[in-house]
Structure formats: structure tokens, C-alpha cells
MIMISE-133938 format. One record per residue (C-alpha): residue in one letter; x, y, z; residue number from 1. Coordinates in Angstrom, 3 decimals. Each point is the difference from the previous one (the first is absolute). Layout:
BEGIN
SITE|rest|X|Y|Z|nr
SITE|A|X|Y|Z|NUM
...
//
This chain:
BEGIN
SITE|rest|X|Y|Z|nr
SITE|V|-4.889|-5.157|-9.755|1
SITE|V|0.619|3.759|-0.072|2
SITE|Y|-2.833|1.461|-2.041|3
SITE|T|-3.371|-1.076|-1.296|4
SITE|Q|-0.591|0.398|-3.712|5
SITE|S|-2.585|2.728|0.623|6
SITE|E|2.425|1.974|2.194|7
SITE|I|2.598|-0.075|-2.747|8
SITE|L|-2.574|1.047|-2.581|9
SITE|Q|-0.808|3.026|2.155|10
SITE|R|3.648|0.968|-0.420|11
SITE|E|-0.522|-0.087|-3.776|12
SITE|V|1.992|-3.146|-0.633|13
SITE|Y|-1.908|-1.864|-2.688|14
SITE|L|2.326|-2.646|-1.316|15
SITE|F|1.916|-2.705|1.845|16
SITE|E|2.694|-1.921|-1.809|17
SITE|R|2.825|-2.279|0.974|18
SITE|L|3.402|0.892|-1.325|19
SITE|D|0.511|-3.576|-1.197|20
SITE|S|-3.295|-0.362|-1.864|21
SITE|P|0.643|-0.314|-3.732|22
SITE|N|-1.918|1.856|-2.724|23
SITE|R|-0.811|3.134|1.965|24
SITE|E|-1.297|2.713|-2.330|25
SITE|P|1.911|3.272|-0.251|26
SITE|M|-2.043|2.798|1.595|27
SITE|K|1.993|3.149|-0.415|28
SITE|H|-2.688|2.165|1.635|29
SITE|L|0.482|-1.754|3.361|30
SITE|K|2.576|0.516|2.726|31
SITE|A|1.330|-3.129|1.647|32
SITE|I|0.708|-0.502|3.685|33
SITE|C|2.185|-3.080|0.476|34
SITE|F|0.245|-1.632|3.400|35
SITE|L|2.492|-2.854|-0.013|36
SITE|R|2.288|-2.115|2.105|37
SITE|P|3.588|0.840|-0.984|38
SITE|T|0.790|-3.509|-1.263|39
SITE|K|2.337|-0.784|-2.870|40
SITE|E|-2.949|-1.215|-2.125|41
SITE|N|-2.043|3.157|0.638|42
SITE|V|2.878|2.313|-0.837|43
SITE|E|0.575|-1.963|-3.217|44
SITE|L|-3.709|0.255|-0.938|45
SITE|L|0.031|3.704|0.762|46
SITE|V|3.066|0.512|-2.208|47
SITE|Q|-1.905|-1.673|-2.874|48
SITE|E|-3.031|2.190|0.723|49
SITE|L|1.984|3.255|-0.030|50
SITE|R|1.689|-0.859|-3.287|51
SITE|R|-3.471|-0.156|-1.604|52
SITE|P|-2.246|1.991|2.340|53
SITE|K|-3.737|-0.590|-0.267|54
SITE|Y|-1.059|2.966|2.147|55
SITE|S|0.835|3.697|0.006|56
SITE|V|1.723|0.307|3.389|57
SITE|Y|1.281|-2.487|2.590|58
SITE|F|0.062|0.496|3.775|59
SITE|I|1.989|-2.912|1.396|60
SITE|Y|-0.208|-1.111|3.626|61
SITE|F|2.059|-2.879|1.362|62
SITE|S|-1.241|-1.769|3.111|63
SITE|N|3.524|-0.232|1.401|64
SITE|V|3.567|1.226|-0.345|65
SITE|I|1.223|-0.115|-3.600|66
SITE|S|3.667|-0.176|-0.984|67
SITE|K|1.773|2.827|-1.817|68
SITE|S|0.894|-2.310|-2.877|69
SITE|D|-3.698|-0.818|-0.563|70
SITE|V|-0.897|3.679|-0.056|71
SITE|K|2.780|0.536|-2.527|72
SITE|A|-1.372|-2.793|-2.216|73
SITE|L|-3.445|1.643|0.079|74
SITE|A|1.458|3.422|-0.815|75
SITE|E|1.832|-1.413|-3.002|76
SITE|A|-3.191|-1.658|-1.280|77
SITE|D|-2.016|3.227|0.350|78
SITE|E|1.121|1.505|-3.304|79
SITE|Q|-3.373|1.671|-0.594|80
SITE|E|0.123|1.634|3.447|81
SITE|V|-3.391|-1.238|1.124|82
SITE|V|0.957|-0.604|3.650|83
SITE|A|-1.212|2.832|2.226|84
SITE|E|1.214|-1.416|3.306|85
SITE|V|1.491|-3.042|1.700|86
SITE|Q|-0.525|-0.490|3.710|87
SITE|E|0.335|-2.599|2.716|88
SITE|F|-3.311|-0.483|1.731|89
SITE|Y|0.520|-2.649|2.670|90
SITE|G|-2.902|-2.399|-0.175|91
SITE|D|1.683|-3.330|-0.618|92
SITE|Y|-2.388|-1.999|2.182|93
SITE|I|-3.721|-0.667|0.336|94
SITE|A|-1.847|1.946|2.713|95
SITE|V|-2.634|-2.458|1.170|96
SITE|N|-1.475|1.704|3.080|97
SITE|P|0.984|3.350|1.549|98
SITE|H|2.535|-1.886|2.162|99
SITE|V|0.785|-3.046|-2.164|100
SITE|F|2.099|-0.451|-3.137|101
SITE|S|1.028|-2.958|-2.135|102
SITE|L|2.494|-0.665|-2.788|103
SITE|N|-2.170|-2.695|-1.659|104
SITE|L|2.910|-2.460|-0.063|105
SITE|L|-0.729|-3.680|0.400|106
SITE|G|2.813|-2.322|1.041|107
SITE|C|2.862|2.336|0.839|108
SITE|C|2.428|-2.584|1.362|109
SITE|R|1.511|-3.237|-1.243|110
SITE|G|0.286|-2.183|3.067|111
SITE|R|1.563|2.146|2.715|112
SITE|S|1.525|2.656|-2.214|113
SITE|W|-1.172|2.800|-2.255|114
SITE|D|-0.712|-0.383|-3.661|115
SITE|P|2.417|2.739|-1.208|116
SITE|A|-2.523|1.685|-2.344|117
SITE|Q|-2.612|0.111|2.771|118
SITE|L|2.508|1.420|2.475|119
SITE|T|0.705|2.854|-2.414|120
SITE|R|-3.719|0.596|-0.548|121
SITE|T|-0.746|-0.068|3.741|122
SITE|T|2.845|2.431|0.727|123
SITE|Q|-1.390|2.356|-2.656|124
SITE|G|-3.529|-0.264|1.386|125
SITE|L|1.106|0.677|3.575|126
SITE|T|2.271|2.925|-0.885|127
SITE|A|-2.772|1.546|-2.152|128
SITE|L|-2.331|-0.287|2.978|129
SITE|L|2.533|1.756|2.250|130
SITE|L|0.492|2.769|-2.564|131
SITE|S|-3.720|0.553|-0.516|132
SITE|L|-0.606|0.167|3.759|133
SITE|K|3.164|2.128|0.373|134
SITE|K|1.619|-2.278|2.568|135
SITE|C|3.657|-0.748|0.551|136
SITE|P|-0.333|-2.746|2.603|137
SITE|M|2.136|-1.938|2.392|138
SITE|I|-0.238|-3.669|-0.943|139
SITE|R|-0.585|-3.061|2.173|140
SITE|Y|-0.354|-3.532|-1.295|141
SITE|Q|-0.789|-3.497|1.203|142
SITE|L|3.324|-1.603|0.878|143
SITE|S|-1.155|-3.581|-0.605|144
SITE|S|-0.751|0.822|-3.654|145
SITE|E|2.767|0.255|-2.583|146
SITE|P|-2.364|1.607|-2.582|147
SITE|A|-0.987|2.698|2.538|148
SITE|K|3.645|0.897|0.545|149
SITE|R|0.704|0.080|-3.754|150
SITE|L|-2.958|2.271|-0.681|151
SITE|A|0.974|2.327|2.851|152
SITE|E|3.507|0.340|-1.459|153
SITE|C|-1.305|0.628|-3.526|154
SITE|V|-2.373|2.756|1.176|155
SITE|K|2.835|1.549|1.996|156
SITE|Q|2.248|-0.021|-3.090|157
SITE|V|-2.586|1.923|-2.025|158
SITE|I|-0.460|2.548|2.793|159
SITE|T|3.764|0.507|0.170|160
SITE|K|0.397|0.244|-3.769|161
SITE|E|-2.986|2.359|-0.514|162
SITE|Y|0.692|1.971|3.170|163
SITE|E|-1.124|3.276|-1.615|164
SITE|L|-3.474|-1.418|-0.677|165
SITE|F|-0.295|-1.233|3.576|166
SITE|D|1.026|3.311|1.517|167
SITE|F|-3.324|0.733|1.713|168
SITE|R|-0.612|2.330|2.883|169
SITE|R|0.972|-1.921|3.133|170
SITE|T|-2.715|-0.885|2.485|171
SITE|E|0.656|-0.173|3.715|172
SITE|V|-0.355|-3.782|0.007|173
SITE|P|1.242|-1.517|-3.278|174
SITE|P|-2.398|-2.316|-1.840|175
SITE|L|0.605|-3.731|0.261|176
SITE|L|-0.098|-2.685|-2.682|177
SITE|L|-0.477|-3.500|1.439|178
SITE|I|0.596|-2.906|-2.392|179
SITE|L|-1.545|-3.363|0.913|180
SITE|D|-0.309|-3.413|-1.612|181
SITE|R|-3.326|-1.731|-0.655|182
SITE|S|1.498|-3.375|0.968|183
SITE|D|-0.040|1.120|3.640|184
SITE|D|-3.788|-0.243|-0.061|185
SITE|A|-1.329|-2.396|-2.614|186
SITE|I|-3.166|-0.497|2.067|187
SITE|T|-1.677|3.355|-0.738|188
SITE|P|-0.372|-0.430|-3.790|189
SITE|L|-1.524|-3.469|0.495|190
SITE|L|-2.982|1.037|2.124|191
SITE|N|-3.518|0.696|-1.169|192
SITE|Q|-0.947|3.637|0.585|193
SITE|W|-3.194|1.573|1.331|194
SITE|T|0.420|3.737|-0.566|195
SITE|Y|-1.343|1.314|-3.306|196
SITE|Q|3.131|0.923|-1.980|197
SITE|A|2.031|-2.986|1.225|198
SITE|M|-2.884|-2.387|-0.598|199
SITE|V|-0.573|1.228|-3.557|200
SITE|H|3.695|-0.557|-0.749|201
SITE|E|-0.005|-3.442|1.632|202
SITE|L|-3.109|-1.321|-1.765|203
SITE|L|-0.170|1.974|-3.260|204
SITE|G|3.444|1.600|-0.405|205
SITE|I|0.708|3.740|-0.347|206
SITE|N|2.288|1.021|-2.824|207
SITE|N|0.833|3.747|-0.161|208
SITE|N|-3.382|0.728|1.652|209
SITE|R|-1.806|-2.154|-2.578|210
SITE|I|-2.069|-3.056|0.882|211
SITE|D|-0.802|-2.642|-2.560|212
SITE|L|-3.586|-1.213|0.491|213
SITE|S|-0.330|-1.795|-3.344|214
SITE|R|-0.288|-3.383|1.744|215
SITE|V|-2.988|1.061|2.114|216
SITE|P|-3.099|-2.027|-0.997|217
SITE|G|-2.438|2.124|-2.051|218
SITE|I|2.112|3.163|0.091|219
SITE|S|-1.139|2.889|-2.224|220
SITE|K|2.361|1.292|-2.664|221
SITE|D|0.814|3.363|1.617|222
SITE|L|0.980|-1.621|3.308|223
SITE|R|2.523|-2.513|-1.358|224
SITE|E|2.798|2.188|1.257|225
SITE|V|-0.494|2.629|2.706|226
SITE|V|2.296|2.540|1.601|227
SITE|L|0.274|0.302|3.784|228
SITE|S|1.835|3.169|0.889|229
SITE|A|-0.332|1.897|3.256|230
SITE|E|0.814|3.204|-1.918|231
SITE|N|-3.212|0.027|-2.026|232
SITE|D|-2.320|-2.330|1.872|233
SITE|E|-1.283|1.306|3.290|234
SITE|F|-1.665|-3.239|1.054|235
SITE|Y|3.223|-1.935|-0.527|236
SITE|A|2.066|2.632|1.823|237
SITE|N|-2.297|-0.241|3.036|238
SITE|N|-0.248|-3.788|0.010|239
SITE|M|3.335|-1.414|-1.168|240
SITE|Y|1.230|-0.718|3.548|241
SITE|L|-3.305|-1.131|1.491|242
SITE|N|-0.957|-3.598|0.746|243
SITE|F|-2.137|-1.921|-2.449|244
SITE|A|-2.993|-0.079|2.362|245
SITE|E|-0.057|3.808|0.161|246
SITE|I|0.317|0.283|-3.793|247
SITE|G|-3.262|-1.938|-0.410|248
SITE|T|-1.857|2.512|2.144|249
SITE|N|1.592|2.966|-1.761|250
SITE|I|-0.887|-1.376|-3.445|251
SITE|K|-3.608|-0.278|1.134|252
SITE|N|0.039|3.661|1.103|253
SITE|L|1.593|1.022|-3.294|254
SITE|M|-2.772|-1.799|-1.920|255
SITE|E|-2.741|1.616|2.065|256
SITE|D|1.531|3.445|-0.445|257
SITE|F|0.174|-0.645|-3.735|258
SITE|Q|-3.655|-1.115|-0.175|259
SITE|R|-1.021|3.257|1.700|260
SITE|R|1.845|2.119|-2.552|261
SITE|K|-1.185|-1.882|-3.049|262
SITE|P|-1.736|2.308|-2.465|263
SITE|K|-3.623|-1.088|-0.070|264
SITE|E|-0.663|-1.923|-3.201|265
SITE|Q|-3.268|1.811|-0.599|266
SITE|Q|1.557|3.342|0.867|267
SITE|K|-1.640|2.517|-2.279|268
SITE|L|2.447|2.254|-1.776|269
SITE|E|-2.483|2.776|-0.671|270
SITE|S|1.979|3.192|0.224|271
SITE|I|3.478|0.943|-1.115|272
SITE|A|0.886|0.266|3.721|273
SITE|D|-0.992|-3.669|0.532|274
SITE|M|2.215|-1.082|-2.838|275
SITE|K|2.857|2.117|1.219|276
SITE|A|-0.226|-1.447|3.521|277
SITE|F|-0.124|-3.526|-1.412|278
SITE|V|3.054|0.533|-2.227|279
SITE|E|1.957|1.631|2.834|280
SITE|N|-0.630|-2.840|2.431|281
SITE|Y|0.435|-2.735|-2.565|282
SITE|P|3.863|-0.229|0.023|283
SITE|Q|0.088|-0.387|3.798|284
SITE|F|-2.811|-2.520|-0.200|285
SITE|K|1.836|-1.892|-2.741|286
SITE|K|3.232|-0.013|2.028|287
SITE|M|-1.797|-1.217|3.097|288
SITE|S|-1.781|-2.675|-1.990|289
SITE|G|3.398|-1.193|-1.280|290
SITE|T|1.425|-0.082|3.542|291
SITE|V|-2.988|-1.930|1.340|292
SITE|S|-0.044|-2.647|-2.729|293
SITE|K|3.787|-0.413|0.230|294
SITE|H|0.147|-0.587|3.772|295
SITE|V|-3.150|-2.128|0.083|296
SITE|T|1.588|-2.227|-2.661|297
SITE|V|3.369|-0.212|1.757|298
SITE|V|-1.471|-0.686|3.453|299
SITE|G|-2.468|-2.481|-1.485|300
SITE|E|2.844|-1.926|-1.641|301
SITE|L|2.057|0.041|3.225|302
SITE|S|-2.981|-1.445|1.906|303
SITE|R|-0.496|-2.680|-2.652|304
SITE|L|3.661|-1.072|0.205|305
SITE|V|-0.027|-0.006|3.813|306
SITE|A|-2.978|-2.356|-0.018|307
SITE|E|1.174|-2.169|-2.885|308
SITE|R|3.491|-0.508|1.404|309
SITE|N|-1.116|-0.301|3.620|310
SITE|L|2.389|2.819|0.874|311
SITE|L|-1.382|0.850|3.440|312
SITE|E|0.986|-3.427|1.271|313
SITE|V|3.299|-0.005|-1.913|314
SITE|S|0.906|3.457|1.299|315
SITE|E|-0.726|-0.962|3.595|316
SITE|V|2.509|-2.846|-0.229|317
SITE|E|2.558|2.259|-1.741|318
SITE|Q|-0.237|2.462|2.871|319
SITE|E|0.353|-2.831|2.508|320
SITE|L|3.197|-1.106|-1.779|321
SITE|A|1.393|3.521|-0.154|322
SITE|C|-0.888|1.203|3.489|323
SITE|Q|-0.298|-2.935|2.394|324
SITE|S|2.284|-2.816|0.976|325
SITE|D|-2.162|-3.004|0.683|326
SITE|H|1.552|-2.565|-2.333|327
SITE|S|-2.397|-2.919|0.341|328
SITE|S|-3.090|2.178|-0.443|329
SITE|A|1.541|1.700|-3.047|330
SITE|L|0.953|-3.314|-1.587|331
SITE|Q|-3.541|-1.349|0.506|332
SITE|S|-1.548|3.116|-1.524|333
SITE|V|2.241|-0.106|-3.078|334
SITE|R|-0.705|-3.704|-0.511|335
SITE|R|-3.740|0.561|0.294|336
SITE|L|0.068|2.697|-2.681|337
SITE|L|2.260|-1.984|-2.333|338
SITE|Q|-2.687|-2.695|-0.031|339
SITE|S|-2.768|2.478|-0.841|340
SITE|P|-0.996|0.054|-3.679|341
SITE|R|-1.051|3.658|0.388|342
SITE|V|3.581|1.153|0.594|343
SITE|S|1.777|0.946|-3.232|344
SITE|E|3.417|-1.341|-0.925|345
SITE|L|1.605|3.412|0.518|346
SITE|D|-1.510|0.342|3.482|347
SITE|A|1.031|-3.535|0.955|348
SITE|A|3.582|0.676|-1.095|349
SITE|R|0.002|3.335|1.820|350
SITE|L|-1.009|-1.684|3.269|351
SITE|V|2.794|-2.552|-0.346|352
SITE|M|2.492|2.814|-0.747|353
SITE|L|-1.056|1.901|3.118|354
SITE|Y|0.221|-3.181|2.056|355
SITE|A|3.461|-0.733|-1.420|356
SITE|L|1.282|3.501|0.810|357
SITE|R|-1.460|-0.140|3.496|358
SITE|Y|0.896|-3.514|1.089|359
SITE|E|2.950|-0.989|-2.213|360
SITE|R|2.166|-0.848|3.041|361
SITE|H|-2.760|-1.505|2.146|362
SITE|A|0.874|-3.395|1.505|363
SITE|S|-3.239|-1.621|-1.141|364
SITE|S|-0.352|1.907|-3.260|365
SITE|G|-2.779|-1.368|-2.192|366
SITE|L|1.393|1.520|-3.187|367
SITE|P|0.765|-3.233|-1.926|368
SITE|A|-3.545|-1.225|0.622|369
SITE|L|-1.468|3.364|-1.094|370
SITE|L|2.050|-0.024|-3.201|371
SITE|E|-1.257|-3.520|-0.688|372
SITE|E|-3.547|1.230|0.587|373
SITE|L|0.566|2.868|-2.469|374
SITE|R|1.077|-2.527|-2.586|375
SITE|S|-2.927|-2.319|0.565|376
SITE|R|-2.365|2.917|-0.675|377
SITE|G|1.018|-0.551|-3.614|378
SITE|G|2.012|3.196|0.200|379
SITE|S|2.927|0.570|-2.281|380
SITE|D|3.488|-0.448|1.369|381
SITE|R|0.531|3.709|-0.529|382
SITE|Y|-1.610|0.935|3.299|383
SITE|R|2.080|-2.530|1.937|384
SITE|K|3.157|1.451|-1.497|385
SITE|L|-1.208|3.479|0.899|386
SITE|V|-0.352|-0.978|3.668|387
SITE|S|3.694|-0.857|0.270|388
SITE|A|0.903|3.071|-2.083|389
SITE|V|-1.863|2.251|2.446|390
SITE|V|1.813|-1.562|2.973|391
SITE|E|3.315|0.395|-1.771|392
SITE|Y|-0.872|3.646|-0.723|393
SITE|G|-1.368|1.051|3.377|394
SITE|G|0.739|-2.805|2.458|395
SITE|K|1.708|0.228|3.374|396
SITE|R|3.471|-0.433|-1.484|397
SITE|V|-0.375|3.192|-2.024|398
SITE|R|-1.890|2.329|2.297|399
SITE|G|1.939|2.681|1.792|400
SITE|S|-2.819|0.762|2.415|401
SITE|D|-2.258|-1.962|2.285|402
SITE|L|-3.139|-0.288|-2.119|403
SITE|F|-1.889|-2.088|2.553|404
SITE|S|1.277|1.562|3.197|405
SITE|P|-1.406|-1.637|3.124|406
SITE|K|-2.352|2.768|1.128|407
SITE|D|0.394|1.015|3.624|408
SITE|A|-2.932|0.011|2.411|409
SITE|V|-0.576|3.761|-0.339|410
SITE|A|-0.292|-0.213|-3.782|411
SITE|I|-2.386|-2.944|0.262|412
SITE|T|-2.213|1.874|2.466|413
SITE|K|0.017|3.056|-2.280|414
SITE|Q|-1.020|-2.183|-2.938|415
SITE|F|-2.762|-1.549|2.099|416
SITE|L|-1.405|3.339|1.159|417
SITE|K|0.045|1.292|-3.570|418
SITE|G|-1.951|-3.097|-1.003|419
SITE|L|-2.617|0.708|2.647|420
SITE|K|-0.561|3.478|-1.388|421
SITE|G|-0.891|-1.689|-3.271|422
SITE|I|2.509|2.069|-1.963|423
SITE|E|2.175|-2.941|-0.915|424
SITE|N|-1.998|-2.854|-1.351|425
SITE|V|1.258|-3.493|-0.544|426
SITE|Y|0.758|0.641|-3.698|427
SITE|T|2.245|3.008|0.504|428
SITE|Q|2.068|-0.813|3.082|429
SITE|H|3.223|-0.347|-2.004|430
SITE|Q|2.370|2.985|0.032|431
SITE|P|2.773|0.067|-2.595|432
SITE|L|3.573|-0.057|1.321|433
SITE|L|0.456|3.433|-1.582|434
SITE|Q|-2.382|1.474|2.581|435
SITE|E|2.300|-1.007|2.850|436
SITE|T|3.168|1.044|-1.862|437
SITE|L|-1.378|3.492|-0.673|438
SITE|D|-1.375|0.275|3.512|439
SITE|Q|3.500|-0.668|1.387|440
SITE|L|1.486|2.444|-2.517|441
SITE|I|-2.372|2.827|0.964|442
SITE|K|0.777|-0.554|3.683|443
SITE|G|3.732|0.024|-0.746|444
SITE|K|0.354|-3.635|1.152|445
SITE|L|0.839|-1.755|-3.275|446
SITE|K|3.256|-1.862|0.615|447
SITE|D|3.049|1.246|-1.913|448
SITE|S|1.387|-3.527|0.193|449
SITE|Q|-2.842|-1.311|-2.188|450
SITE|Y|-0.647|3.135|-2.062|451
SITE|P|3.339|1.813|-0.291|452
SITE|Y|0.534|3.440|-1.522|453
SITE|L|1.912|0.238|-3.245|454
SITE|G|3.030|2.158|0.726|455
SITE|P|1.295|1.427|3.258|456
SITE|N|-2.876|2.382|0.874|457
SITE|T|-3.025|-0.975|2.066|458
SITE|L|-3.208|1.802|0.942|459
SITE|R|0.047|1.460|3.474|460
SITE|D|-3.682|0.924|-0.022|461
SITE|R|-3.042|-2.091|-0.756|462
SITE|P|-0.703|0.029|-3.726|463
SITE|Q|-2.936|2.051|-1.300|464
SITE|D|0.233|-0.583|-3.734|465
SITE|I|0.232|-3.708|-0.786|466
SITE|I|0.133|-1.723|-3.371|467
SITE|V|-0.138|-3.768|0.351|468
SITE|F|0.705|-2.190|-3.010|469
SITE|L|-0.666|-3.735|-0.285|470
SITE|I|2.176|-1.951|-2.420|471
SITE|G|-2.195|-2.760|-1.379|472
SITE|G|-3.238|1.923|0.312|473
SITE|A|-2.349|1.610|2.513|474
SITE|T|-3.670|-0.846|0.673|475
SITE|Y|-3.207|1.970|0.529|476
SITE|E|-0.153|-1.375|3.551|477
SITE|E|3.290|1.811|0.641|478
SITE|A|-1.382|3.098|-1.725|479
SITE|L|-2.855|-0.079|2.519|480
SITE|A|2.474|-0.350|2.896|481
SITE|V|1.960|3.030|-1.259|482
SITE|F|-3.236|1.969|-0.466|483
SITE|N|-0.908|-0.698|3.647|484
SITE|L|3.513|0.843|1.274|485
SITE|N|-0.112|3.332|-1.853|486
SITE|R|-3.375|0.714|1.555|487
SITE|S|0.973|-0.893|3.551|488
SITE|N|3.426|1.724|-0.022|489
SITE|P|-0.474|3.667|-0.870|490
SITE|G|3.318|1.514|-1.035|491
SITE|V|1.180|-3.262|-1.571|492
SITE|R|-0.428|-0.586|-3.716|493
SITE|I|0.598|-3.479|-1.432|494
SITE|V|0.043|-0.879|-3.693|495
SITE|L|-0.024|-3.691|-0.943|496
SITE|G|1.427|-1.359|-3.226|497
SITE|G|0.770|-3.351|-1.530|498
SITE|T|1.300|-1.536|-3.190|499
SITE|T|-3.624|-1.103|-0.533|500
SITE|I|-3.254|-0.371|1.959|501
SITE|H|-0.730|-3.627|0.761|502
SITE|N|-2.964|-2.201|0.436|503
SITE|T|0.271|-3.757|0.497|504
SITE|R|0.094|-0.823|-3.725|505
SITE|R|2.756|2.520|-0.685|506
//
């Protein structure tokens, strides 16, 4: 996620090993740089390593605060004095995009309360983020969520205990950490996506910037796993937030540009100068060729899945469920799709989940009939159980905010005018709840009664530096919303984090 292999090689790092891999050969001519999380297991492994060192010198970096007793244990093990330095280098989280981070934790809560180990890990990840960005924030949290309050208190405890580390130069307006709970908006992770990054994650899955394409029919060996990283891939950086229709056009342009630059097959290499020119241009050509084949493959596979799973039609109904409130039309649409053999089991279940979240309290709710329909598709009972689990997780009883607020006339007109301009198409009308929450926060209108401050102090000014963290995972649709808010509010900087980054399957 941080470096490509070739970038690290340029820094003269030639060997990569894990501390826990057995049978490593001693290489006394090499220096070792260790970058580790300061866990009990890692410290124990490091103690073993230092007792019988395999390398000449050790530079040890911990990704978070390490206790004095652990440092003492390491010092006692270092009888041969091979350790040159020990430092804390706060990087205890995964930087996904320039404004998005994740802790790669799946399932952080048991029911409505934290899994204790995950709470500790999340607190460490969040405090490391604050230390690496040099922020000592005021904290607000979602009142309706017990886990949000617990996490806020745990982060506060660390800041108080490690007050010397958090003693940064004060800014005029203190930074703000806002802690939210995924269960307030269970709709967003269940929707099909149509912007490039979000769509790749929804249909193929992104794992630490890697995409597994091994299931693609007829895939060549070197494309079974590809890396999509905005840091080293210009095409991806320019297209990750664009709509799928635009990506198609841009891929075509990329191909044509590539064809133009292709070295002519029959190009005569007559002089030394010819050869030199060829060799000089070859690496760029090779890199571009890799970029082209990668994106053509990914976009091709996305198109295949969209067609095979009838996703345009499915997505239209999802958006209708999420954004409109015409019950009888929605129920008809869901029924129609449940009877279609082209709709996959996952997509059928997803539609029923969205319907259940939207119309759980509706007088003439068709949910029992829809669940019956799911079963008669020959589907396993698992999906039916998941529908009630989703309602229990993010239903009306749990939500602290109004997820489906009745939009006033002004908002509806605005939506309509936007639609006329052709910016918002039918597949992307949904806006995550987070968008509205952050909008209120930036304008200084977010209610203290719903999102109280931890402790007696409150912000008098509008916040400029905002870190928002979603317990239970963020999504790439929310990452897009934050990207747009950062762009349209100069002077405001928002960073979005979550325990994980979701798609429907996750």
C-alpha cells in the first residue's frame, strides 16, 4: 500500500522477510530495518531474534506507542549490541487514498457492543493516525451509539496519558474527531456503485490496493492479480471518481494513444543512436503497455458482470428504494426482479434487504411475501436470515438519525434541476447519510444533542480540520462524497476512516 517493489529496490532494499517466517538464513553482511506493530507477539519474536541475530545491525521502528517494559525486554535480549536505534513511527493504519484510511478489521462488534480486542486495536489505529497527522483534536461522537461513546472515551484516555506526545503547536481552530456508527446508515454499503474505484470494490473486491482477477474467463497469467493505486497509476488517479460511462471513453483514448506510441515492429535499428532511442523509450512503453492491459481487463470484466447480472436494472430499483418513497411501485419492481432468472441470489437478497430497511414499518409491507419469494428461488436460508440481521443492525429502532428524511419541496426541486443538467443520472442519485452529516458539521449546524462533545469544551468556530471515523466500516461511495466536499470547501480538510472498507459481500 505504501511502496511498490521497484520503488523500494531503488532505495537499495533487496530482501523482504517476515519476522515470524521460520528458517531465515543468517546474513551478517546485511542491515535490517524492522517495521512492526508493538504487539506482545511481535515483541516476543523480536526478543528471540536479538538473542540470535541473523543480521549485522537492527534499526527497529514500531508503528505505535511502545511500553517502557517492552523496550526493557528488548534491551536485555540485545546482548550482542546489534540494535542501532528504536523509534516510534506512527503508521498503525492503512492509507487507502490521500484522504481515506482503514484498519482492515472485519466484525468489530458483538451485537451492540465492542469486541474488547477490536476496541483496543481501533483505539491504537486512531491514536496513531492522530499522532502521524500531528493532531490533538476535540472529540464528538454519535450519541445513539454506545460503541461510538466507548471509542471516544478510549481515544481521550490515550491522549491524556500520552499528553507529551500530543503536545502539538496549537492551531487557531482545533481539529475535530467525529466518531460515527455504520448502523446509522446500513443502506450505503448495500448499493451497487457506478464510479470506477467503488465499482471495482463492489464487483471484484479491492484488498490493500490489490484486485484478484483469477476468476476472469481466459485471464492471462500476469494479470491474475493487479494493483490499482492512485500513487503510481496516472490513469487510475484521473478516473477513480468518474462514472462508468466516462471510463469507457477514456479507456478508448488510452488505447489509441498507446497504439500511436507503439514502436514499429519493422523499425530498423541501424545505428547505435536508433538502438539507444529504442532502449530509452522502452521502459515507458512497457509501463504504459502494462497500464493499458490492466485497465482494459478490469473494465472488460466489470462490463461482463454488469451484463451477466443485469445490474443496470437491479441498480435502478436499488436507487428507487434508497431515494424515493413510492411503496407500491417499489414493491412491484422488487417482485419483478426476484422472478427474473438473470438476477443473482446475492442481488435478490440485497434488494429484499434494502426494501426491509426502507419499508419495515409500512402498513402494507410486503416483506413476508418477498422472503417467501427468496426461498422459492431455491436460495439457501442464509440470505433470509441475513435480511432480518440487517434490519436488526440498521433498522429504525437503532438509528439515531433520520436516514430517509422526508425531503422538503426545495430539496426536491434542487434534485430535479440537477437531474435536468444530466449530472446526476438515475444510477447515482443516492447520497450517503455521511454527506449530510458533514455538510451540517462544516456549516456549524450539527446538533450537539445528537453528536455531543466529549468533555466540557466545545468548538466556537466552524471546524477546518475534520477526521471522521466510522465504526463498522466506511465505503468508497463515502470516500467519493468526502473527496467532493474537500474540493468544494476550500479551507476545510476532511479525512475519512473506518474499521474496514465495505462492499455488499463484506
